[in-house]
N, C-alpha and C positions, 0 to 999 in steps of 0.2 A: 664114563659112562654110557651107558648103552642107551638107544632110543628109549626103549621102553621106560627106562628111569625118569628118562629128560619128561618121557610125555606126565611120569605121575609126578614129579617134581614141580614143573611149570605153573600147574593149574593153582597151587597153595601158594607158587611167590608169586603169579597174579593175584590173586588173591591177597596177598599183605601189600604189594604195591596199589591194590586199589583203595584199599582200609588208608593206609600211607598220604594216596595222595589225594583226598578228598581233607586231609588235616595240613598236607604240603598248600594246598590251593587256598584253602580258608586263612590260611598265617601270612598268604601273600596279597590277597582281598584284605584283609586287614592292614598291613605296613604300607597299601599301595592306597589305600580310603584314608591313612595318618599321613602321608607326602601329597596326594592328587585330592581326593575328593576334600577333604573337610576344610582347606584352605578354599578353597573353589566356592564351596555353601557359605564360609564364612565371607566372601569379595561380596555374594550376593546380596546374604543377609545386611552387611552393613550399606550395599546399595539402597537398600530398602527400609532404611532407618535413617536417623538423623543423631544417633549414637556417636558422639567422640570418643574412640577407644583411648587414648592416651589422658583423656581426662575422667572419663566414666567409667572404661573399663569395660567388659565384658556384660552385653545389658542385649536386650530388645526391645523397643519402644518404639509405638506409633508406625507399625508396617505398614508402607504405601507405595506409589509408584513416583510419588510428587518428586522424590532427587532422579527419575528418567527423564520427567517432562519436562523436568526445569534445563535438563541439561539436552535434549533435545530441540528443545526453541531458543539455549543461546546461540547468538552470534558468534560469538568466540571459537564456540566449536567446531562452528559447520567451518568457520575460518582455516582452525586448525584439521581437522580432518580435509578439507580441500587441500589444503596446503601438503597434504600425508600422501593424496592421492596423487597428485603433482609431482610430488618430490621423487615419492617412488614410481610411478609408471613412468615417466622420463627416464628416470635410472636402469630402469627394469628393460627399455628399448635399447639405451645404450648396452647393457650388460648381453641382450642376444647378438645385437652387433659384434660384440668382441670376442664372445664367446664361438658364436657359431662361427664367427671366421675362423679364430686359432684351430678349432676341432677338426674345420674341414682342412684347412691348410695339413694341420700335424696328419692323417689319417687317410684322406685322398688327394694329396699332392709329394711331386716329388722334391720339395722343399729340401734344405740340406738343414741338418742338426736339429730334426725333429724331437729328438729326445730332451734338446735344449728349451725346445718351444714347450714341448708338453709341462714341462716344469716350472718354468717361466709363467706359465698360464696357472699355475696352483699356489703359489704363491701368496696370492694376495689373502688366501683364507688363513693364513699363518699370523696376520696382520691385525691386533688389536683394532675394532675401528676409530676409537679414542686418540689412538698413535696416528691414524693417518689422517685424522681432521687435525689434530695440533700440527703438524709437520706441515701439513697444506696451507693451514693459518698462516706459516711463518712464511714460504714460498709466497702466497696467493695475495695476500692482505692488499688491498689498494695504495695505502700507503706506505707499509714499512717491507713490504715481499720483498723476499731476494731476488725472488724472478722479475719483479720490476723494478729494482735496481740496476742488474742486469741490462735491460732493455731500454730504458734511460740512459746507461753509457753506452749503449752502441748509435741510440739516437733516435728508435723507432717510438713512433707516438700511439702507441698502447699501453693499456693498464691490464692487468689483470686482477680481477672483483672474486674471490671464493665466494664473498659474505651474501649470495644472492643465491635466488633457487637457482639459477644458473651453475654456480658451483655446485651447491647440493648434488643436482642429478648429475654432473661430471662425478663426484667422486664416491657417488652410490655408485652407480655404472663401473665406473673402471675395479673395483673392489670386490665388485660381488658377480661378476662374468664368470668367474670360476663356478659357480652353480650352472650353469647356463651349458660351459662346456663340459661337465663333467657327464652330462643328459646326452648329448648331441655326440661329443665323443665314440661314445659305449655305441649308440646305434648306428653310427658310421661305420664301423669296423662290424656291425653285425647284419649288416644292409645286404642281399644280394645283387651287385652291379648289372642283372642282365636288361633291368629295364634301361638303364641308363644305357648301355649297349647298343639295346636296339634304337633308343632315341637317337645315337648317334650314326647308325649306318642308315637312318631314316635323313640325315642331312642335320639335324638340330646342332645348332652350336653348341660349344660348351656352356657359355654362360646361359642357355635358354636350357640346356639338360639339367644344369643348379639349380632354376629358379621353377623350372615346370615337372621335374623328375626327382631329384635327390633331395631338396629341400622339403614338397609336398610328403614324400613317404615316410619323412623321420619329423613330420608337423608334431603328434603327440610328443617327441623327446623332448622339441623345442618349445612348447606351451607347456608341458612337466617344470621345464627348467626355468622358464619365464615367471610362470606362479610359485614356484619356490624363491627365487631372489627377491619377488614382489612382497612376498611374505617375511621373507627377513628382515628387509628392507623396513617394515612396519614396524617393527617392534626394537628399530636401534633409537639409541638413546644419544650415545655419542656424538656421531657426527650431527646432527641437528643440534646439539648443545652447545658444541664449538661454532660450525659454521652459519647454523641460522640465527640466534641470537644476538650477535651484532648485526645482523639485515634484518631483524623484526619480520624471522619466519615462523611462526610456531609451529610444530606439528604435533600429534596428539600425543605421544612419548611426554614432551617436552611440556606441554600443557596439563598432565596429569602432574607432573611432578611440583610444578609451579602453582599447583592447588593445594598440596599438603605443606608448600614451604610460605602460604599466606597467611597473616595473624586477622581472628584464630585459622590453624589449618583446615578444609574443606575435604576432611576422609573421604565424606557419605559421597559426595560430588563426582573426588577421584576415585571413587568404586565403581560408582556409574560410568565415568567415562570408560576405564578399564576393561572393563565387562563388554561396554560399546566396539573398543578397540579386539575383545576376545571373542566376540561374533562375527566382526566383519573378517579376522586373520582364520576364524574357525571354518567358515565358508568359501575360504579362498584355498585351504588344506583339504576340502572335501572334494572342491574342483580339480585338485592336484591329482588327487588321489582315486577321481573317477576316470582322469586322464590315463594314470600310470596303471589301470586294468584294463583300459580298454583293449578292445580285440579287432578294431577297423582297419588298425594298417598293420598286415605281418611285412617284415624287413628280412625276415630269418628263414630260409630252406632248410631242405633238409641234408639234402645235398653240398658238400666241403664247396668253398670257395673263397678266393682271394679277394678282398675289398678292392677292386680299381684304382689304379692311380694315375691322374693327370702328371702330363709330361707338360711344366709351366715356360721350357726352355729360359732364357733369361729372366723372366717375370718371376723365376723362382728367390732371387734376391731380394727382390724386393720383397715377396710374404715373410723372409728371413730377417728384413730391417722392420717389419712391420712390429715384430716379437722383439727387436731390441729397442724399440720407441716405447713398448708397452712396460719392458722392464727397466727401463730409463725413468717413466713414469710413476710406475706404482713402488719402486723399492730405490734406486738410485738417490733420484732427488729429493725425497723427502730423506734417508736418510745423511745425507748432505747436509738438507736443511737441519735438522734435525742436532748434528755433530756442531755445525758454526753455530747454531745457540745456544747449546751446551758447555762449548769451551771457550767465547766469546764475552765476554766483562760486558758489554752493553750489546744488546742485538740494532741499535740503531747505527746505521751504514751511511755513510755521507757519500761514499765513490766506491769505485768496485776497486781503485788500488786499497784502499784502506782495509778490503773483506782479508787481504792477503798479510796484510801487517800484523805479524806472530807477537808484537808485543798487545796488542789486542785480544789476545788469548793468555785465558790461567784455566785452574780447574778448580773457581770459587765457586761455583753454582755445585758443583760437588762435592765440595766441604763444606757448604751450609745445607745439603741435599742431608750430608750421614752425621752433621751434624744435630740434628732435627730426632729426637727419641721416638716423632712419632711417624716418621719415616722409614726408621728402622723395625719397630712396631709394627707397621704396615707390611712391612717386606717379611717377616716373620708369621706373621696373620694369613698373610694370601698362603705362603707354603704347607702353614698347616692345616689351613680351609683344603686346599688342592691337595694332599695328601688325605686329608678325610676322604672327601669327596669321591675319589679315585679309587680308595679302596671301598669303602662300604657302598657306594654308587657301583664300583664294577663289579662285586659280590654280587647284588640286587640284579644286577643287567641279568649276568649270568643265568641266577639263580629261572630266571623272567624267560630268557629265552631259550634255554633247555627246557622247562617246564613249556613252553607254547611249541617248540620246533621237535623237541624228543621224547615225549609224553602224551598219553593218550586222558591226560588227570583231568578230571571233571574241575570245570570254571574256569579252564585254562583260556575259554575263548574272550571270557567276562576281562579275564588280567592283561590278555593281548590288549584291548582296546580302551580298559583304562589306563595303561602304561606307555598308550599313545597317544590321552588326551592331550600333553604338554606339548606338544609340536603345536596344537594351536593355539596355548598359551605363550605370548610377548614375555621374555623375561621381565620386563616392566609392572606387569599384572600378577608375575608370580610374585613380586615384592611386595605388591599391596594386598595378594592375598594373605601371606605368610604374616604380613604386619595385621591385618585383620583378625588372624588366627590364632596368634600367641601373645601380643603385646597388651591383652587383660586377660589373662590366665596366669593362675599361681603355678610353682614350679620352676621358674628363674629361665628356662629357654630363651626365650626374647632379651636382646643383648648380650649373646653369646658365642662361641663361632660357629657351634653346631646349628646354633636356628640358619645361618648362610650356609652350609655344608647340603642340609636338608634341604634348602631353597633350590640349592644347585642341582642337586643329583634328581629331585624331581624334574626341573628344567630341562637336562639335557638325559636324562632319561633314553628318549627314544633313540636320542644319539648313539649310545652308548649299545642300545639293544640292536640297534640295525647293521651295528660295526662286530659285536659278537657274534650274530644270527650267520653272518656268510663264512665264518669258520667252522660252526657247528653242523652247518645245512652241508659240508664238506666231507662231515665223518660218515662213514657208511655204517648203517645199523647193525650188520651184521656182527660188530666189532664188539656191538655191548652186548646184543644176544650169547656171544662165544662167553664172555664175562661172566653172564648171570647164570649159563649153562657150568660150568667150572664152580659153581657155588661165591661167587663175587657179588654180593649185594650191590644195592642203588649206588649209595655213598663209596663205596667201596673201589666199583667200575669208575665213577666221573674220576674219584681220585687218579687211580691208574691207568685207564684207555683215554678217558673225554679231554680230562686237562692236559694232561700232558700233548696233545696230537691239536688241539686247540690252544695252544701257548701264544703262537705269535699274536692270534687274533684276541687274544684277551690282554697280551702285554700292550696291543695297538690301542685296544677299545679304553683301556685305563689310563693310557697316557692322552688320548682324547679327551677324557674326560678332566684329567688333571692342568691340562693347557686352556680348555674351554672354563675353567672352575679359575684359573690365574686372571684373563682377561674379561672375565662377565663385571658389566655396569651393572645394568638396569636392575637385576636383582636385587644387586649388592647396595642399592640407594636407600630404600625404606628400613633394613635391616640390621647394619652397620651402629654401633657407638665410638665412643672416643677410643674404648680399648678393646674393641675390633674391626679397627679401620682396616678395610685390603687397600692394595696399591691402586685400583682402578679408580677406587673414591679419591683416595688420597692426588692425586693423580689429576682428575677434573678440579679438586681444591684448588689446587696451586695452579692450574690454569685460569679458573674466575675469581684468583685473586691479581693476575696481573704476573704472576712469577714466571715471566713462558722460558729464560734460562734454566731455572730449576723443575722447571715441566719437562722440559726437553731434556734435559741430565737424565730425570725419573723415566722418559721416556725410553732413552736406549738403555737402561736398568733393566726394566720389563722386556725391551724387547729383544737382548743379549741373554737372560735368564729363558724366556722363549725357547729362541734359538737351539741351547745348551741341552735343556728337554727333548724338544724335538731331536736331535744326533745321538740320542742316549737312547728316547724311544726306535731309533731306525736299528741304534746298532742291538739292540737286545731283541727286538724282531726278526733283524736277521737271524742272530745266533739261536735265537728261539726255534726257527722255523728249521736250521738246520740238525739243531739236535730230536727235534719232533722226526724227520725226513729220520735220523738214524735208526729213534728205536721203532719206528714202524716198520724199517728193514728189518 
């Protein structure tokens, strides 16, 4: 095709794309309104009424701010809010210490086995919070904890007690440190070491350089990771439910769920508290975005450079040992605790010798688990809702990501904003919002697998879009333009050019969505029925019923399932990358 012909064809193709763009953007906006705006609007409506959606169905009665006034004056809400801020604040501080330490060790020191340390630093991201809490309740229960049994056997007069505020802070900190690590490791890799070298020439010690030059330069990354970890902790239900309840430490998430379990259920009050939690989270998300988009600290220069590496000498083995200790704390000890509790007939252990008595171990808890039809159904339901979420959520995320980053379609800014809103909505609040949105309406959506899938898609939409957008932005616009000139339409170009090249990112994003759906607890608590029970909810039910052995067995099943999925995703992503490179070449 000549340049003149292309010039004649281009305006017509552009006109078609513009008209199609309006329809496409409108369809996406309607879908996002259905998934995000409508449930949140119903949540606000629920907080402004005294209607019980279970009894009265959908309706508007006596709109007022009475529920908010009651909630804001309730000392129980003040207590739960204070506990949330203390637990999440302390956990964030610990997460910053751990994440920043490991990012510095991996990027800026000569510590051996740095790939191992980097991998260890990310492992907690794949551990379901509920499973982590259950494992540590077995390890550090003040009366029957395995660690306390070992300490007593050694003769040390000390006892761990995870059912305290300190226990909550510790578990939050060690399992959410990867959020800080991701931000700070990237910043350290991109930082020009010239200022550090200048400080070293001036006679500053390595420690002084670290705290007066290095860390201040990456302050935006530290603050951003800190805020993100705080936001995630604030919306977690599983850890406070398992570790906070025995110590009578309510937080906002557990308090919201408790309101819906009272007789009669206080749904309007729960909606009011949920909105308060959403507002606090939204404000923190706004701060985090402001920090990320700030331009006050420039660490990347135009010239090429290699990050400075500090020679730690013999101290490098100490930093390696810190990584090993962290691995033991977040993976080895919890896994051993779950294995012991799952295979041991009775968890009560009189002495260390009885811990190694093979006669005390059997498969009885696994037999009871799989003899329960509800457990088998929950596994099937979890796989079904995970698959639906991954497929439809992945398609929607790809459509939104492509529209926002690869087109000039009308309304794409609005699409971007609405699709990002769930970042500021904790999972538990999503569950309350979908409860209000669908329980009173005809059509039969509530009580089905689909309402769980829709809630998960809305809940994790920002994560999926972010994971996909990276792959989309790596594809040069010229490839699509060449396809259009050759006569391919928009859908044909996406099918033959964009999707094959973005395949690794698409697979990774959909797998991420599958994994997040499998481990999600907060959104499920308000939306499941006996026919749509999922693994995370049943796991919590087993624990709260005192069935520690079956809980541990079920935790191992869930963990093994996640490990297999992560392995498959890694294999497919690598295979997809090789195929895409071959096709591009």
